[in-house]
C-alpha positions as CSV (number, residue, x, y, z in Angstrom):
1,N,-33.5,1.5,5.0
2,T,-30.1,2.3,3.5
3,P,-27.4,1.9,5.9
4,I,-24.6,4.9,6.4
5,L,-21.4,3.9,7.1
6,T,-18.8,5.6,9.6
7,L,-15.6,5.4,8.6
8,S,-12.7,5.4,10.8
9,H,-9.1,7.0,10.0
10,Y,-8.3,3.2,9.6
11,D,-11.0,2.5,7.4
12,I,-10.1,5.5,5.1
13,G,-6.7,4.3,5.0
14,M,-7.5,0.7,4.1
15,L,-9.9,2.0,1.3
16,N,-7.4,4.6,-0.2
17,Y,-4.8,1.9,0.0
18,F,-7.0,-0.4,-2.3
19,F,-8.4,2.4,-4.7
20,T,-4.5,3.2,-5.1
21,E,-4.2,-0.6,-6.1
22,L,-7.3,-0.2,-8.3
23,L,-6.2,2.8,-10.3
24,D,-2.7,1.9,-10.7
25,N,-3.7,-0.8,-13.1
26,K,-2.7,-0.2,-16.6
27,K,-4.9,-1.7,-19.5
28,T,-1.4,-3.2,-21.0
29,N,-1.2,-5.4,-18.0
30,P,-2.2,-9.1,-19.6
31,L,-4.0,-9.7,-16.0
32,Y,-5.6,-6.1,-16.1
33,D,-9.4,-7.4,-15.7
34,E,-8.7,-9.8,-13.4
35,K,-6.7,-7.5,-11.1
36,I,-9.3,-5.1,-11.5
37,K,-12.0,-7.6,-10.2
38,I,-9.8,-8.5,-7.5
39,N,-9.1,-5.0,-6.2
40,L,-13.2,-4.4,-6.4
41,A,-13.6,-7.3,-4.5
42,K,-11.2,-6.1,-1.6
43,I,-12.7,-3.0,-1.4
44,L,-16.6,-4.5,-1.4
45,L,-15.1,-6.9,1.4
46,H,-13.7,-4.0,3.5
47,L,-17.1,-2.4,3.2
48,S,-18.8,-5.2,4.3
49,E,-16.6,-5.8,7.2
50,I,-17.0,-2.3,8.3
51,Y,-21.1,-2.8,7.8
52,F,-20.9,-5.8,10.0
53,N,-18.5,-4.3,12.7
54,T,-20.8,-1.5,12.8
55,H,-24.0,-3.7,13.2
56,N,-22.3,-6.6,15.4
57,K,-20.7,-4.7,18.1
58,D,-20.1,-7.9,20.1
59,E,-18.1,-9.8,17.1
60,L,-15.7,-7.1,16.1
61,F,-12.8,-8.7,13.3
62,L,-10.4,-6.2,15.1
63,S,-10.3,-4.5,18.3
64,Q,-10.4,-0.6,18.5
65,A,-6.6,-0.9,19.8
66,T,-5.3,-3.0,16.9
67,Q,-7.1,-0.9,14.6
68,E,-5.5,2.5,15.9
69,R,-2.1,0.2,15.7
70,I,-2.6,-0.6,12.3
71,E,-3.8,3.0,11.6
72,Y,-0.6,4.3,13.2
73,V,1.8,1.9,11.0
74,T,-0.1,2.5,7.5
75,T,0.0,6.7,8.1
76,Y,3.7,6.2,9.3
77,I,4.7,4.0,6.1
78,Q,2.7,6.6,4.1
79,E,4.6,9.4,5.4
80,H,8.2,8.2,5.8
81,F,8.2,5.7,2.9
82,Y,11.3,7.4,1.7
83,N,13.2,7.0,5.1
84,Q,15.0,3.6,6.1
85,F,13.1,1.9,9.1
86,S,12.6,-1.3,10.7
87,L,9.4,-3.1,11.9
88,F,11.5,-3.3,15.3
89,E,11.4,0.2,15.3
90,L,7.8,0.5,14.3
91,A,7.2,-2.2,16.8
92,N,8.6,-0.1,19.7
93,K,6.9,2.8,19.0
94,L,3.8,0.8,19.9
95,H,5.3,-1.1,22.6
96,I,4.8,-4.4,21.3
97,S,7.0,-7.0,19.7
98,E,7.7,-7.3,15.9
99,T,6.2,-10.5,15.4
100,H,2.5,-9.4,17.1
101,L,3.0,-6.2,14.8
102,E,3.5,-8.4,11.8
103,R,0.4,-10.6,12.5
104,I,-1.8,-8.1,13.2
105,F,-0.6,-6.1,10.4
106,K,-1.1,-9.2,8.2
107,Q,-4.6,-9.9,9.9
108,A,-5.7,-6.3,8.9
109,M,-4.0,-5.7,5.4
110,G,-3.6,-8.9,4.2
111,I,-0.2,-8.7,3.3
112,N,3.0,-8.0,5.8
113,P,4.4,-4.7,6.7
114,Y,7.3,-5.0,4.4
115,K,5.2,-5.9,1.3
116,Y,2.9,-2.8,2.1
117,L,6.2,-0.4,2.4
118,L,7.4,-1.9,-0.9
119,N,4.0,-1.2,-3.0
120,I,3.9,2.5,-1.5
121,R,7.3,3.1,-2.5
122,I,6.7,1.5,-6.0
123,V,3.5,3.3,-6.4
124,N,5.6,6.7,-5.8
125,A,8.3,5.5,-8.0
126,K,5.9,4.9,-11.0
127,R,4.5,8.7,-10.7
128,L,8.2,9.8,-10.3
129,L,9.0,7.8,-13.4
130,E,5.9,8.8,-15.4
131,S,7.0,12.5,-14.6
132,N,10.2,12.9,-16.8
133,S,11.8,15.3,-14.2
134,M,14.1,12.6,-12.3
135,T,16.6,10.2,-13.2
136,I,16.1,6.6,-12.2
137,S,19.0,6.5,-9.7
138,E,17.4,9.7,-8.1
139,I,14.0,8.2,-8.0
140,A,15.2,5.2,-6.3
141,I,16.5,7.2,-3.4
142,A,14.0,9.3,-3.3
143,C,11.6,6.2,-2.6
144,G,13.5,4.7,0.0
145,F,15.5,2.2,-1.5
146,N,19.5,1.6,-0.5
147,S,20.3,1.4,-4.3
148,L,19.6,1.2,-7.8
149,S,19.8,-2.6,-8.0
150,S,17.7,-3.4,-5.3
151,F,14.8,-0.7,-6.7
152,S,15.2,-2.3,-10.2
153,R,14.8,-5.9,-8.8
154,A,11.7,-4.6,-6.7
155,F,10.3,-2.8,-9.5
156,K,10.6,-5.8,-11.9
157,Q,9.5,-8.3,-9.6
158,I,6.2,-6.3,-9.3
159,H,5.5,-4.8,-12.6
160,G,7.6,-7.5,-14.8
161,C,9.6,-4.9,-16.5
162,S,12.6,-2.7,-15.2
163,P,12.1,0.9,-14.3
164,K,13.9,2.1,-17.5
165,E,11.3,0.3,-19.6
166,Y,8.4,1.4,-17.4
167,Q,9.5,5.1,-18.0
168,K,10.0,4.5,-21.6
169,N,6.6,3.5,-22.0
170,H,4.6,5.4,-19.6
171,R,6.5,9.2,-19.6
172,N,4.3,12.1,-20.0
173,T,5.3,14.0,-23.0
174,I,5.3,17.8,-22.4
175,P,5.3,19.5,-25.8
């Protein structure tokens, strides 16, 4: 008897995020194999949680209200990553405190909302860096960074190289 999982918008968003992380790995990364294994484990863990929640209704990991709040925040971040906004503003939209939002987000996603936003910005920046069509300064602004230096610092912290080095090594060459 093969179980069929029904995925909520929250679950789809989470899996989309995990698959984006999985596909974002480059074979040139010295930790490529380990990152693949970790991201696959995250996907399997999330699918296991969905299965568990479906078959053990009395022992849900996250309440429906919490899942809806997390879904709202992740969707908002994915749709507005290029804008400046604060955790306070997001919490106010949900009528909860910043501390509560940060706690439930970390419980659900495994990272805090700021790091999630930063990852979304960097993933989008990488795509723009590979496309050849914009300057690094334009990309920084388009992805929601206040300055080129904050973009460069965040990018280097996550990828171990500057945006310029990344662009040089990953540009899509158009004949």
